[in-house]
C-alpha positions as CSV (number, residue, x, y, z in Angstrom):
1,X,96.5,88.3,42.7
2,X,96.0,91.9,43.8
3,X,98.0,91.2,47.0
4,X,100.9,89.8,45.0
5,X,100.9,92.9,42.7
6,X,100.8,95.2,45.7
7,X,103.8,93.5,47.3
8,X,105.8,93.4,44.1
9,X,105.2,97.1,43.4
10,X,105.8,98.2,47.0
11,X,102.3,99.7,47.3
12,X,101.6,98.5,50.8
13,X,102.2,101.2,53.4
14,X,104.9,100.7,55.9
15,X,103.8,100.8,59.6
16,X,105.8,104.0,60.2
17,X,103.3,105.7,57.9
18,X,100.5,105.2,60.4
19,X,101.9,104.1,63.8
20,X,100.4,106.2,66.6
21,X,97.4,107.4,64.7
22,X,94.1,105.9,65.8
23,X,92.5,106.0,62.3
24,X,89.7,103.8,63.5
25,X,88.4,106.4,66.0
26,X,86.9,109.9,65.5
27,X,88.3,110.8,62.1
28,X,88.2,114.3,60.8
29,X,86.5,113.0,57.7
30,X,85.5,109.5,56.5
31,X,83.5,108.3,53.5
32,X,83.4,106.1,50.5
33,X,85.3,107.5,47.4
34,X,86.1,105.9,44.1
35,X,89.8,106.0,43.5
36,X,91.8,105.4,40.4
37,X,94.6,102.8,40.8
38,X,98.1,104.1,40.7
39,X,99.6,101.5,38.3
40,X,96.6,99.7,36.9
41,X,94.2,102.5,36.1
42,X,91.0,100.8,37.1
43,X,88.5,102.5,39.4
44,X,87.9,101.0,42.8
45,X,85.6,102.0,45.7
46,X,87.5,102.5,48.9
47,X,86.7,103.8,52.4
48,X,88.8,106.9,53.1
49,X,89.7,108.4,56.5
50,X,91.4,111.7,57.1
51,X,93.1,112.0,60.5
52,X,96.0,113.8,61.9
53,X,97.4,115.0,58.6
54,X,97.2,111.6,56.8
55,X,94.7,110.3,54.3
56,X,94.1,106.6,54.7
57,X,92.2,104.2,52.5
58,X,90.7,100.8,53.2
59,X,88.8,98.1,51.3
60,X,86.0,98.1,53.9
61,X,84.3,100.7,56.1
62,X,84.6,98.5,59.2
63,X,88.0,99.8,60.4
64,X,89.4,98.5,63.7
65,X,92.8,98.8,65.4
66,X,93.9,95.6,63.7
67,X,92.9,96.9,60.2
68,X,95.9,97.7,58.0
69,X,95.4,100.6,55.6
70,X,95.6,99.8,51.9
71,X,97.4,103.2,51.4
72,X,98.4,106.4,53.2
73,X,99.1,109.8,51.9
74,X,100.7,112.3,54.3
75,X,98.9,115.6,53.7
76,X,102.2,117.4,54.1
77,X,103.2,116.0,50.7
78,X,100.2,117.5,49.0
79,X,100.7,120.3,46.5
80,X,97.2,120.8,45.3
81,X,93.7,119.5,45.8
82,X,91.0,120.6,43.4
83,X,88.1,119.6,41.2
84,X,88.9,117.4,38.2
85,X,85.6,117.1,36.3
86,X,87.3,118.8,33.3
87,X,90.2,116.3,33.3
88,X,88.3,113.1,33.9
89,X,85.0,114.1,32.2
90,X,83.2,112.6,35.2
91,X,80.9,114.4,37.7
92,X,82.1,114.8,41.4
93,X,85.7,114.2,40.5
94,X,88.7,115.7,42.2
95,X,92.5,115.4,42.1
96,X,95.3,115.4,44.7
97,X,98.8,116.1,43.5
98,X,101.7,115.2,45.8
99,X,105.4,115.5,45.9
100,X,105.8,111.7,46.1
101,X,103.1,110.4,43.7
102,X,101.7,111.4,40.4
103,X,98.3,113.1,40.5
104,X,95.7,110.9,42.1
105,X,92.1,111.0,41.1
106,X,88.9,110.4,43.1
107,X,85.2,110.5,42.6
108,X,82.8,111.4,45.4
109,X,79.2,110.3,45.5
110,X,77.9,113.8,45.4
111,X,79.1,117.3,44.5
112,X,78.6,118.3,48.2
113,X,80.9,115.4,49.3
114,X,83.5,116.4,46.7
115,X,83.6,119.9,48.0
116,X,83.7,118.7,51.6
117,X,86.7,116.4,50.8
118,X,88.5,119.3,49.0
119,X,87.9,121.6,52.0
120,X,88.9,119.0,54.6
121,X,92.1,118.1,52.9
122,X,92.8,121.8,52.3
123,X,92.3,122.6,56.0
124,X,94.5,119.7,57.0
125,X,97.2,120.9,54.6
126,X,97.1,124.4,56.1
127,X,97.2,123.0,59.6
128,X,100.2,120.8,58.7
129,X,102.1,123.6,57.0
130,X,101.4,125.9,60.0
131,X,102.8,123.3,62.4
132,X,105.9,122.8,60.3
133,X,106.5,126.5,60.1
134,X,106.2,126.8,63.9
135,X,108.7,124.0,64.4
136,X,111.2,125.6,62.0
137,X,111.7,128.9,63.8
138,X,115.3,129.9,63.3
139,X,117.2,131.9,66.0
140,X,119.6,134.1,64.0
141,X,121.1,135.5,67.2
142,X,122.3,132.1,68.4
143,X,125.4,131.0,66.5
144,X,125.9,127.3,65.9
């Protein structure tokens, strides 16, 4: 039933979202988080992997080259990542707001893990924005 719902709502990531990224090998960060569903607001435990400016999630922690992510968030679309205990009234909660989704909510197993995720996503966001700025250098002396 969940697969049918995901297909009907277009939740499955398209291969272009993750092609060329070896998310199964040497991630920048990987751990279990509890994530609130985007449409059906239930809480589900998922395996999250941060790699090369993308945040992936999976049903299982055994991730191989043939594993398809359940979802992908390009870190470049993130506007903020911050604690959300005051919003959710749950310990170890944090939120990620993006330009393409509503605010997404997560719960880490510990306060330390929550802080590590916030810091890792924040670092990735800075690295991504820096690489975008480097590639957008404008040469005002060169008329087009």
